[in-house]
DOMARRO-408832 format. One record per atom (N, C-alpha, C): residue number from 1; atom name; x, y, z. Coordinates in nm, 4 decimals, always signed. Layout:
BEGIN
{lumdo->NUM; romi->CA; c1->X; c2->Y; c3->Z}
...
This chain:
BEGIN
{lumdo->1; romi->N; c1->+0.4427; c2->-1.0531; c3->+1.2190}
{lumdo->1; romi->CA; c1->+0.3658; c2->-0.9623; c3->+1.1385}
{lumdo->1; romi->C; c1->+0.4664; c2->-0.8517; c3->+1.0853}
{lumdo->2; romi->N; c1->+0.4596; c2->-0.8159; c3->+0.9620}
{lumdo->2; romi->CA; c1->+0.5370; c2->-0.7152; c3->+0.8923}
{lumdo->2; romi->C; c1->+0.4340; c2->-0.6050; c3->+0.8538}
{lumdo->3; romi->N; c1->+0.4848; c2->-0.4807; c3->+0.8766}
{lumdo->3; romi->CA; c1->+0.4082; c2->-0.3737; c3->+0.8331}
{lumdo->3; romi->C; c1->+0.4700; c2->-0.2981; c3->+0.7182}
{lumdo->4; romi->N; c1->+0.4038; c2->-0.2966; c3->+0.6062}
{lumdo->4; romi->CA; c1->+0.4461; c2->-0.2163; c3->+0.4842}
{lumdo->4; romi->C; c1->+0.3863; c2->-0.0836; c3->+0.4970}
{lumdo->5; romi->N; c1->+0.4774; c2->+0.0146; c3->+0.4640}
{lumdo->5; romi->CA; c1->+0.4322; c2->+0.1578; c3->+0.4688}
{lumdo->5; romi->C; c1->+0.4837; c2->+0.2310; c3->+0.3424}
{lumdo->6; romi->N; c1->+0.3883; c2->+0.3116; c3->+0.2916}
{lumdo->6; romi->CA; c1->+0.4237; c2->+0.3861; c3->+0.1707}
{lumdo->6; romi->C; c1->+0.3504; c2->+0.5137; c3->+0.1727}
{lumdo->7; romi->N; c1->+0.4358; c2->+0.6296; c3->+0.1436}
{lumdo->7; romi->CA; c1->+0.3633; c2->+0.7495; c3->+0.1322}
{lumdo->7; romi->C; c1->+0.3348; c2->+0.7729; c3->-0.0220}
{lumdo->8; romi->N; c1->+0.2089; c2->+0.7993; c3->-0.0467}
{lumdo->8; romi->CA; c1->+0.1563; c2->+0.7981; c3->-0.1730}
{lumdo->8; romi->C; c1->+0.1309; c2->+0.9534; c3->-0.2059}
{lumdo->9; romi->N; c1->+0.1978; c2->+1.0085; c3->-0.3079}
{lumdo->9; romi->CA; c1->+0.1785; c2->+1.1466; c3->-0.3550}
{lumdo->9; romi->C; c1->+0.0966; c2->+1.1403; c3->-0.4785}
{lumdo->10; romi->N; c1->-0.0290; c2->+1.1864; c3->-0.4779}
{lumdo->10; romi->CA; c1->-0.1141; c2->+1.1720; c3->-0.6010}
{lumdo->10; romi->C; c1->-0.0959; c2->+1.3013; c3->-0.6787}
{lumdo->11; romi->N; c1->-0.0833; c2->+1.2763; c3->-0.8084}
{lumdo->11; romi->CA; c1->-0.0776; c2->+1.3905; c3->-0.9002}
{lumdo->11; romi->C; c1->-0.1970; c2->+1.4802; c3->-0.8863}
{lumdo->12; romi->N; c1->-0.1666; c2->+1.6036; c3->-0.8992}
{lumdo->12; romi->CA; c1->-0.2894; c2->+1.6897; c3->-0.8781}
{lumdo->12; romi->C; c1->-0.4019; c2->+1.6681; c3->-0.9721}
{lumdo->13; romi->N; c1->-0.3776; c2->+1.6527; c3->-1.0859}
{lumdo->13; romi->CA; c1->-0.4880; c2->+1.6320; c3->-1.2021}
{lumdo->13; romi->C; c1->-0.5459; c2->+1.4923; c3->-1.1885}
{lumdo->14; romi->N; c1->-0.4983; c2->+1.4077; c3->-1.1162}
{lumdo->14; romi->CA; c1->-0.5599; c2->+1.2600; c3->-1.0995}
{lumdo->14; romi->C; c1->-0.6169; c2->+1.2512; c3->-0.9574}
{lumdo->15; romi->N; c1->-0.6322; c2->+1.3500; c3->-0.8836}
{lumdo->15; romi->CA; c1->-0.6868; c2->+1.3270; c3->-0.7433}
{lumdo->15; romi->C; c1->-0.8300; c2->+1.2914; c3->-0.7278}
{lumdo->16; romi->N; c1->-0.9128; c2->+1.3350; c3->-0.8219}
{lumdo->16; romi->CA; c1->-1.0610; c2->+1.3211; c3->-0.8186}
{lumdo->16; romi->C; c1->-1.0975; c2->+1.1679; c3->-0.8184}
{lumdo->17; romi->N; c1->-1.0333; c2->+1.0827; c3->-0.8826}
{lumdo->17; romi->CA; c1->-1.0657; c2->+0.9365; c3->-0.9027}
{lumdo->17; romi->C; c1->-0.9885; c2->+0.8398; c3->-0.8229}
{lumdo->18; romi->N; c1->-0.8832; c2->+0.9031; c3->-0.7538}
{lumdo->18; romi->CA; c1->-0.7894; c2->+0.8131; c3->-0.6872}
{lumdo->18; romi->C; c1->-0.8467; c2->+0.7178; c3->-0.5719}
{lumdo->19; romi->N; c1->-0.9295; c2->+0.7863; c3->-0.4884}
{lumdo->19; romi->CA; c1->-0.9851; c2->+0.6960; c3->-0.3837}
{lumdo->19; romi->C; c1->-1.0845; c2->+0.5831; c3->-0.4262}
{lumdo->20; romi->N; c1->-1.1552; c2->+0.6197; c3->-0.5227}
{lumdo->20; romi->CA; c1->-1.2466; c2->+0.5230; c3->-0.5813}
{lumdo->20; romi->C; c1->-1.1689; c2->+0.4055; c3->-0.6537}
{lumdo->21; romi->N; c1->-1.0667; c2->+0.4427; c3->-0.7230}
{lumdo->21; romi->CA; c1->-0.9665; c2->+0.3494; c3->-0.7898}
{lumdo->21; romi->C; c1->-0.9055; c2->+0.2664; c3->-0.6874}
{lumdo->22; romi->N; c1->-0.8638; c2->+0.3171; c3->-0.5787}
{lumdo->22; romi->CA; c1->-0.8061; c2->+0.2495; c3->-0.4712}
{lumdo->22; romi->C; c1->-0.8904; c2->+0.1508; c3->-0.4048}
{lumdo->23; romi->N; c1->-1.0157; c2->+0.1839; c3->-0.3920}
{lumdo->23; romi->CA; c1->-1.1168; c2->+0.0869; c3->-0.3364}
{lumdo->23; romi->C; c1->-1.1188; c2->-0.0368; c3->-0.4256}
{lumdo->24; romi->N; c1->-1.1296; c2->-0.0219; c3->-0.5545}
{lumdo->24; romi->CA; c1->-1.1252; c2->-0.1282; c3->-0.6492}
{lumdo->24; romi->C; c1->-1.0000; c2->-0.2285; c3->-0.6416}
{lumdo->25; romi->N; c1->-0.8881; c2->-0.1420; c3->-0.6248}
{lumdo->25; romi->CA; c1->-0.7593; c2->-0.2169; c3->-0.6174}
{lumdo->25; romi->C; c1->-0.7446; c2->-0.2967; c3->-0.4794}
{lumdo->26; romi->N; c1->-0.8137; c2->-0.2503; c3->-0.3897}
{lumdo->26; romi->CA; c1->-0.8020; c2->-0.3177; c3->-0.2438}
{lumdo->26; romi->C; c1->-0.8467; c2->-0.4555; c3->-0.2570}
{lumdo->27; romi->N; c1->-0.9540; c2->-0.4910; c3->-0.3568}
{lumdo->27; romi->CA; c1->-0.9955; c2->-0.6220; c3->-0.3658}
{lumdo->27; romi->C; c1->-0.8870; c2->-0.7168; c3->-0.4133}
{lumdo->28; romi->N; c1->-0.7908; c2->-0.6512; c3->-0.4840}
{lumdo->28; romi->CA; c1->-0.6810; c2->-0.7359; c3->-0.5450}
{lumdo->28; romi->C; c1->-0.5830; c2->-0.7676; c3->-0.4350}
{lumdo->29; romi->N; c1->-0.5403; c2->-0.6821; c3->-0.3454}
{lumdo->29; romi->CA; c1->-0.4535; c2->-0.7123; c3->-0.2507}
{lumdo->29; romi->C; c1->-0.5175; c2->-0.8002; c3->-0.1329}
{lumdo->30; romi->N; c1->-0.6301; c2->-0.7843; c3->-0.1184}
{lumdo->30; romi->CA; c1->-0.7026; c2->-0.8614; c3->-0.0073}
{lumdo->30; romi->C; c1->-0.6975; c2->-1.0093; c3->-0.0355}
{lumdo->31; romi->N; c1->-0.6817; c2->-1.0474; c3->-0.1554}
{lumdo->31; romi->CA; c1->-0.6921; c2->-1.1863; c3->-0.1997}
{lumdo->31; romi->C; c1->-0.5573; c2->-1.2611; c3->-0.1840}
{lumdo->32; romi->N; c1->-0.4462; c2->-1.1765; c3->-0.1570}
{lumdo->32; romi->CA; c1->-0.3154; c2->-1.2409; c3->-0.1675}
{lumdo->32; romi->C; c1->-0.2861; c2->-1.3177; c3->-0.0324}
{lumdo->33; romi->N; c1->-0.2431; c2->-1.4492; c3->-0.0574}
{lumdo->33; romi->CA; c1->-0.2004; c2->-1.5125; c3->+0.0752}
{lumdo->33; romi->C; c1->-0.1001; c2->-1.4425; c3->+0.1584}
{lumdo->34; romi->N; c1->-0.1226; c2->-1.4482; c3->+0.2795}
{lumdo->34; romi->CA; c1->-0.0372; c2->-1.3706; c3->+0.3818}
{lumdo->34; romi->C; c1->-0.0799; c2->-1.2372; c3->+0.4108}
{lumdo->35; romi->N; c1->-0.1722; c2->-1.1795; c3->+0.3284}
{lumdo->35; romi->CA; c1->-0.2289; c2->-1.0398; c3->+0.3513}
{lumdo->35; romi->C; c1->-0.3095; c2->-1.0500; c3->+0.4809}
{lumdo->36; romi->N; c1->-0.2944; c2->-0.9475; c3->+0.5675}
{lumdo->36; romi->CA; c1->-0.3662; c2->-0.9420; c3->+0.7004}
{lumdo->36; romi->C; c1->-0.4744; c2->-0.8286; c3->+0.6818}
{lumdo->37; romi->N; c1->-0.4294; c2->-0.7125; c3->+0.6618}
{lumdo->37; romi->CA; c1->-0.5399; c2->-0.5965; c3->+0.6582}
{lumdo->37; romi->C; c1->-0.4463; c2->-0.4740; c3->+0.5963}
{lumdo->38; romi->N; c1->-0.5321; c2->-0.3723; c3->+0.5614}
{lumdo->38; romi->CA; c1->-0.4598; c2->-0.2481; c3->+0.5192}
{lumdo->38; romi->C; c1->-0.5572; c2->-0.1275; c3->+0.5475}
{lumdo->39; romi->N; c1->-0.4795; c2->-0.0187; c3->+0.5537}
{lumdo->39; romi->CA; c1->-0.5562; c2->+0.1152; c3->+0.5644}
{lumdo->39; romi->C; c1->-0.4960; c2->+0.2189; c3->+0.4732}
{lumdo->40; romi->N; c1->-0.5830; c2->+0.2930; c3->+0.4242}
{lumdo->40; romi->CA; c1->-0.5270; c2->+0.4139; c3->+0.3360}
{lumdo->40; romi->C; c1->-0.5665; c2->+0.5425; c3->+0.4209}
{lumdo->41; romi->N; c1->-0.4669; c2->+0.6235; c3->+0.4492}
{lumdo->41; romi->CA; c1->-0.4851; c2->+0.7366; c3->+0.5388}
{lumdo->41; romi->C; c1->-0.4565; c2->+0.8684; c3->+0.4563}
{lumdo->42; romi->N; c1->-0.5527; c2->+0.9642; c3->+0.4594}
{lumdo->42; romi->CA; c1->-0.5423; c2->+1.0888; c3->+0.3917}
{lumdo->42; romi->C; c1->-0.4666; c2->+1.1798; c3->+0.4874}
{lumdo->43; romi->N; c1->-0.3733; c2->+1.2616; c3->+0.4317}
{lumdo->43; romi->CA; c1->-0.3066; c2->+1.3580; c3->+0.5065}
{lumdo->43; romi->C; c1->-0.3752; c2->+1.4827; c3->+0.5225}
{lumdo->44; romi->N; c1->-0.3950; c2->+1.5362; c3->+0.6397}
{lumdo->44; romi->CA; c1->-0.4719; c2->+1.6600; c3->+0.6697}
{lumdo->44; romi->C; c1->-0.3949; c2->+1.7901; c3->+0.6267}
{lumdo->45; romi->N; c1->-0.2596; c2->+1.7784; c3->+0.6420}
{lumdo->45; romi->CA; c1->-0.1809; c2->+1.8978; c3->+0.6079}
{lumdo->45; romi->C; c1->-0.1424; c2->+1.9225; c3->+0.4596}
{lumdo->46; romi->N; c1->-0.1374; c2->+1.8100; c3->+0.3829}
{lumdo->46; romi->CA; c1->-0.1025; c2->+1.8205; c3->+0.2574}
{lumdo->46; romi->C; c1->-0.1986; c2->+1.7445; c3->+0.1562}
{lumdo->47; romi->N; c1->-0.2612; c2->+1.8202; c3->+0.0753}
{lumdo->47; romi->CA; c1->-0.3554; c2->+1.7626; c3->-0.0278}
{lumdo->47; romi->C; c1->-0.3022; c2->+1.6794; c3->-0.1118}
{lumdo->48; romi->N; c1->-0.3513; c2->+1.5651; c3->-0.1424}
{lumdo->48; romi->CA; c1->-0.2994; c2->+1.4683; c3->-0.2372}
{lumdo->48; romi->C; c1->-0.2085; c2->+1.3664; c3->-0.1852}
{lumdo->49; romi->N; c1->-0.1820; c2->+1.3785; c3->-0.0546}
{lumdo->49; romi->CA; c1->-0.0775; c2->+1.2962; c3->+0.0188}
{lumdo->49; romi->C; c1->-0.1451; c2->+1.1980; c3->+0.0898}
{lumdo->50; romi->N; c1->-0.1130; c2->+1.0573; c3->+0.0860}
{lumdo->50; romi->CA; c1->-0.1798; c2->+0.9483; c3->+0.1535}
{lumdo->50; romi->C; c1->-0.0651; c2->+0.8624; c3->+0.2230}
{lumdo->51; romi->N; c1->-0.1039; c2->+0.7881; c3->+0.3271}
{lumdo->51; romi->CA; c1->-0.0240; c2->+0.6928; c3->+0.3833}
{lumdo->51; romi->C; c1->-0.0771; c2->+0.5545; c3->+0.3675}
{lumdo->52; romi->N; c1->-0.0253; c2->+0.4601; c3->+0.3057}
{lumdo->52; romi->CA; c1->-0.0647; c2->+0.3282; c3->+0.2960}
{lumdo->52; romi->C; c1->+0.0013; c2->+0.2390; c3->+0.3908}
{lumdo->53; romi->N; c1->-0.0766; c2->+0.1647; c3->+0.4792}
{lumdo->53; romi->CA; c1->-0.0242; c2->+0.0722; c3->+0.5667}
{lumdo->53; romi->C; c1->-0.0761; c2->-0.0572; c3->+0.5278}
{lumdo->54; romi->N; c1->+0.0136; c2->-0.1619; c3->+0.5234}
{lumdo->54; romi->CA; c1->-0.0504; c2->-0.3010; c3->+0.4909}
{lumdo->54; romi->C; c1->+0.0200; c2->-0.3902; c3->+0.5799}
{lumdo->55; romi->N; c1->-0.0597; c2->-0.4755; c3->+0.6559}
{lumdo->55; romi->CA; c1->+0.0028; c2->-0.5840; c3->+0.7491}
{lumdo->55; romi->C; c1->+0.0140; c2->-0.7130; c3->+0.6563}
{lumdo->56; romi->N; c1->+0.1257; c2->-0.7829; c3->+0.6667}
{lumdo->56; romi->CA; c1->+0.1495; c2->-0.9064; c3->+0.6015}
{lumdo->56; romi->C; c1->+0.2028; c2->-1.0021; c3->+0.7107}
{lumdo->57; romi->N; c1->+0.1731; c2->-1.1268; c3->+0.6937}
{lumdo->57; romi->CA; c1->+0.2265; c2->-1.2279; c3->+0.7837}
{lumdo->57; romi->C; c1->+0.3785; c2->-1.2336; c3->+0.7884}
{lumdo->58; romi->N; c1->+0.4361; c2->-1.2176; c3->+0.6758}
{lumdo->58; romi->CA; c1->+0.5765; c2->-1.2222; c3->+0.6659}
{lumdo->58; romi->C; c1->+0.6205; c2->-1.1251; c3->+0.5525}
{lumdo->59; romi->N; c1->+0.7520; c2->-1.1022; c3->+0.5452}
{lumdo->59; romi->CA; c1->+0.8061; c2->-1.0090; c3->+0.4417}
{lumdo->59; romi->C; c1->+0.7912; c2->-1.0710; c3->+0.2979}
{lumdo->60; romi->N; c1->+0.8056; c2->-1.1948; c3->+0.2856}
{lumdo->60; romi->CA; c1->+0.8040; c2->-1.2680; c3->+0.1559}
{lumdo->60; romi->C; c1->+0.6542; c2->-1.2723; c3->+0.0966}
{lumdo->61; romi->N; c1->+0.5607; c2->-1.2605; c3->+0.1892}
{lumdo->61; romi->CA; c1->+0.4238; c2->-1.2444; c3->+0.1383}
{lumdo->61; romi->C; c1->+0.3974; c2->-1.1252; c3->+0.0497}
{lumdo->62; romi->N; c1->+0.4693; c2->-1.0228; c3->+0.0922}
{lumdo->62; romi->CA; c1->+0.4602; c2->-0.8987; c3->+0.0095}
{lumdo->62; romi->C; c1->+0.5617; c2->-0.8953; c3->-0.0998}
{lumdo->63; romi->N; c1->+0.6910; c2->-0.9108; c3->-0.0727}
{lumdo->63; romi->CA; c1->+0.7934; c2->-0.8887; c3->-0.1741}
{lumdo->63; romi->C; c1->+0.7997; c2->-1.0014; c3->-0.2871}
{lumdo->64; romi->N; c1->+0.7528; c2->-1.1165; c3->-0.2554}
{lumdo->64; romi->CA; c1->+0.7481; c2->-1.2231; c3->-0.3489}
{lumdo->64; romi->C; c1->+0.5960; c2->-1.2693; c3->-0.3864}
{lumdo->65; romi->N; c1->+0.5252; c2->-1.2954; c3->-0.2792}
{lumdo->65; romi->CA; c1->+0.3785; c2->-1.3509; c3->-0.3021}
{lumdo->65; romi->C; c1->+0.3041; c2->-1.2415; c3->-0.3840}
{lumdo->66; romi->N; c1->+0.3166; c2->-1.1202; c3->-0.3400}
{lumdo->66; romi->CA; c1->+0.2321; c2->-1.0205; c3->-0.4069}
{lumdo->66; romi->C; c1->+0.3130; c2->-0.9612; c3->-0.5332}
{lumdo->67; romi->N; c1->+0.4293; c2->-0.9053; c3->-0.4964}
{lumdo->67; romi->CA; c1->+0.5022; c2->-0.8372; c3->-0.6037}
{lumdo->67; romi->C; c1->+0.5381; c2->-0.9172; c3->-0.7348}
{lumdo->68; romi->N; c1->+0.5444; c2->-1.0529; c3->-0.7126}
{lumdo->68; romi->CA; c1->+0.5846; c2->-1.1379; c3->-0.8214}
{lumdo->68; romi->C; c1->+0.4597; c2->-1.2062; c3->-0.8791}
{lumdo->69; romi->N; c1->+0.3407; c2->-1.1556; c3->-0.8478}
{lumdo->69; romi->CA; c1->+0.2116; c2->-1.2254; c3->-0.8901}
{lumdo->69; romi->C; c1->+0.1426; c2->-1.1541; c3->-1.0121}
{lumdo->70; romi->N; c1->+0.0553; c2->-1.2187; c3->-1.0704}
{lumdo->70; romi->CA; c1->-0.0267; c2->-1.1581; c3->-1.1756}
{lumdo->70; romi->C; c1->-0.1178; c2->-1.0488; c3->-1.1174}
{lumdo->71; romi->N; c1->-0.1625; c2->-1.0637; c3->-0.9997}
{lumdo->71; romi->CA; c1->-0.2425; c2->-0.9674; c3->-0.9284}
{lumdo->71; romi->C; c1->-0.1624; c2->-0.8293; c3->-0.9221}
{lumdo->72; romi->N; c1->-0.0404; c2->-0.8365; c3->-0.8992}
{lumdo->72; romi->CA; c1->+0.0413; c2->-0.7135; c3->-0.8874}
{lumdo->72; romi->C; c1->+0.0295; c2->-0.6433; c3->-1.0201}
{lumdo->73; romi->N; c1->+0.0346; c2->-0.7101; c3->-1.1374}
{lumdo->73; romi->CA; c1->+0.0270; c2->-0.6386; c3->-1.2615}
{lumdo->73; romi->C; c1->-0.1089; c2->-0.5613; c3->-1.2691}
{lumdo->74; romi->N; c1->-0.2095; c2->-0.6163; c3->-1.2170}
{lumdo->74; romi->CA; c1->-0.3367; c2->-0.5587; c3->-1.2102}
{lumdo->74; romi->C; c1->-0.3475; c2->-0.4279; c3->-1.1234}
{lumdo->75; romi->N; c1->-0.2837; c2->-0.4464; c3->-0.9931}
{lumdo->75; romi->CA; c1->-0.2766; c2->-0.3486; c3->-0.9049}
{lumdo->75; romi->C; c1->-0.1839; c2->-0.2280; c3->-0.9589}
{lumdo->76; romi->N; c1->-0.0792; c2->-0.2574; c3->-1.0331}
{lumdo->76; romi->CA; c1->+0.0031; c2->-0.1637; c3->-1.0922}
{lumdo->76; romi->C; c1->-0.0592; c2->-0.0811; c3->-1.1886}
{lumdo->77; romi->N; c1->-0.1331; c2->-0.1618; c3->-1.2860}
{lumdo->77; romi->CA; c1->-0.2174; c2->-0.0964; c3->-1.3866}
{lumdo->77; romi->C; c1->-0.3155; c2->+0.0098; c3->-1.3309}
{lumdo->78; romi->N; c1->-0.3793; c2->-0.0372; c3->-1.2330}
{lumdo->78; romi->CA; c1->-0.4862; c2->+0.0607; c3->-1.1656}
{lumdo->78; romi->C; c1->-0.4324; c2->+0.1772; c3->-1.1021}
{lumdo->79; romi->N; c1->-0.3107; c2->+0.1676; c3->-1.0326}
{lumdo->79; romi->CA; c1->-0.2687; c2->+0.2639; c3->-0.9354}
{lumdo->79; romi->C; c1->-0.1344; c2->+0.3444; c3->-0.9730}
{lumdo->80; romi->N; c1->-0.0506; c2->+0.2844; c3->-1.0363}
{lumdo->80; romi->CA; c1->+0.0815; c2->+0.3372; c3->-1.0362}
{lumdo->80; romi->C; c1->+0.0878; c2->+0.4668; c3->-1.1268}
{lumdo->81; romi->N; c1->-0.0051; c2->+0.4928; c3->-1.2117}
{lumdo->81; romi->CA; c1->-0.0039; c2->+0.6188; c3->-1.2938}
{lumdo->81; romi->C; c1->-0.0496; c2->+0.7418; c3->-1.1990}
{lumdo->82; romi->N; c1->-0.1010; c2->+0.7137; c3->-1.0932}
{lumdo->82; romi->CA; c1->-0.1497; c2->+0.8154; c3->-1.0025}
{lumdo->82; romi->C; c1->-0.0284; c2->+0.8836; c3->-0.9295}
{lumdo->83; romi->N; c1->+0.0791; c2->+0.8407; c3->-0.9145}
{lumdo->83; romi->CA; c1->+0.1820; c2->+0.8766; c3->-0.8186}
{lumdo->83; romi->C; c1->+0.3082; c2->+0.9585; c3->-0.8814}
{lumdo->84; romi->N; c1->+0.3364; c2->+1.0654; c3->-0.8189}
{lumdo->84; romi->CA; c1->+0.4627; c2->+1.1278; c3->-0.8445}
{lumdo->84; romi->C; c1->+0.5056; c2->+1.2032; c3->-0.7238}
{lumdo->85; romi->N; c1->+0.6255; c2->+1.1701; c3->-0.6868}
{lumdo->85; romi->CA; c1->+0.7114; c2->+1.0752; c3->-0.7349}
{lumdo->85; romi->C; c1->+0.6591; c2->+0.9367; c3->-0.6910}
{lumdo->86; romi->N; c1->+0.7200; c2->+0.8343; c3->-0.7538}
{lumdo->86; romi->CA; c1->+0.6858; c2->+0.7018; c3->-0.7241}
{lumdo->86; romi->C; c1->+0.7124; c2->+0.6670; c3->-0.5779}
{lumdo->87; romi->N; c1->+0.6203; c2->+0.5996; c3->-0.4990}
{lumdo->87; romi->CA; c1->+0.6458; c2->+0.5839; c3->-0.3587}
{lumdo->87; romi->C; c1->+0.7582; c2->+0.4920; c3->-0.3217}
{lumdo->88; romi->N; c1->+0.8308; c2->+0.5313; c3->-0.2141}
{lumdo->88; romi->CA; c1->+0.9169; c2->+0.4385; c3->-0.1488}
{lumdo->88; romi->C; c1->+0.8462; c2->+0.3577; c3->-0.0475}
{lumdo->89; romi->N; c1->+0.8672; c2->+0.2204; c3->-0.0641}
{lumdo->89; romi->CA; c1->+0.7998; c2->+0.1300; c3->+0.0166}
{lumdo->89; romi->C; c1->+0.8982; c2->+0.0704; c3->+0.1160}
{lumdo->90; romi->N; c1->+0.8607; c2->+0.0817; c3->+0.2479}
{lumdo->90; romi->CA; c1->+0.9555; c2->+0.0237; c3->+0.3517}
{lumdo->90; romi->C; c1->+0.8656; c2->-0.0786; c3->+0.4330}
{lumdo->91; romi->N; c1->+0.9352; c2->-0.1621; c3->+0.5028}
{lumdo->91; romi->CA; c1->+0.8821; c2->-0.2712; c3->+0.5874}
{lumdo->91; romi->C; c1->+0.9226; c2->-0.2469; c3->+0.7352}
{lumdo->92; romi->N; c1->+0.8402; c2->-0.2708; c3->+0.8177}
{lumdo->92; romi->CA; c1->+0.8767; c2->-0.2574; c3->+0.9685}
{lumdo->92; romi->C; c1->+0.8058; c2->-0.3797; c3->+1.0469}
{lumdo->93; romi->N; c1->+0.8914; c2->-0.4043; c3->+1.1559}
{lumdo->93; romi->CA; c1->+0.8405; c2->-0.5136; c3->+1.2473}
{lumdo->93; romi->C; c1->+0.8318; c2->-0.4459; c3->+1.3868}
{lumdo->94; romi->N; c1->+0.7278; c2->-0.4971; c3->+1.4609}
{lumdo->94; romi->CA; c1->+0.7104; c2->-0.4357; c3->+1.5983}
{lumdo->94; romi->C; c1->+0.8229; c2->-0.4583; c3->+1.6961}
{lumdo->95; romi->N; c1->+0.8518; c2->-0.3677; c3->+1.7693}
{lumdo->95; romi->CA; c1->+0.9450; c2->-0.3809; c3->+1.8751}
{lumdo->95; romi->C; c1->+0.8672; c2->-0.4227; c3->+1.9951}
{lumdo->96; romi->N; c1->+0.9179; c2->-0.5208; c3->+2.0711}
{lumdo->96; romi->CA; c1->+0.8624; c2->-0.5719; c3->+2.1911}
{lumdo->96; romi->C; c1->+0.9131; c2->-0.4805; c3->+2.2987}
{lumdo->97; romi->N; c1->+0.8260; c2->-0.3962; c3->+2.3507}
{lumdo->97; romi->CA; c1->+0.8669; c2->-0.2968; c3->+2.4542}
{lumdo->97; romi->C; c1->+0.8430; c2->-0.3575; c3->+2.5975}
{lumdo->98; romi->N; c1->+0.7754; c2->-0.4749; c3->+2.6030}
{lumdo->98; romi->CA; c1->+0.7564; c2->-0.5366; c3->+2.7318}
{lumdo->98; romi->C; c1->+0.8844; c2->-0.5989; c3->+2.7868}
{lumdo->99; romi->N; c1->+0.9724; c2->-0.6399; c3->+2.7039}
{lumdo->99; romi->CA; c1->+1.0817; c2->-0.7139; c3->+2.7429}
{lumdo->99; romi->C; c1->+1.2095; c2->-0.6337; c3->+2.7364}
{lumdo->100; romi->N; c1->+1.2055; c2->-0.5140; c3->+2.7989}
{lumdo->100; romi->CA; c1->+1.3222; c2->-0.4300; c3->+2.7931}
{lumdo->100; romi->C; c1->+1.3843; c2->-0.4008; c3->+2.9235}
């Protein structure tokens, strides 16, 4: 399993509709092969800041399967205009702490 993480900074004048639009966009990503689950987390200290966490079966499900799909174009049209700066997306894998 791969964990995708992105800090989303939503433009101040666009904050009112962001969460509702994200709910709509969630249906797009949920339909992608290799998608497991995702959460959108709102920052308590900084208004307009969110943490998106998406679990994928493997890295390519996100970087190729989603990012090179027609669905990504829909996702992008719905969400990308909300962000400033544009989010940096990073991928993580779980460290096995039991075998140390």
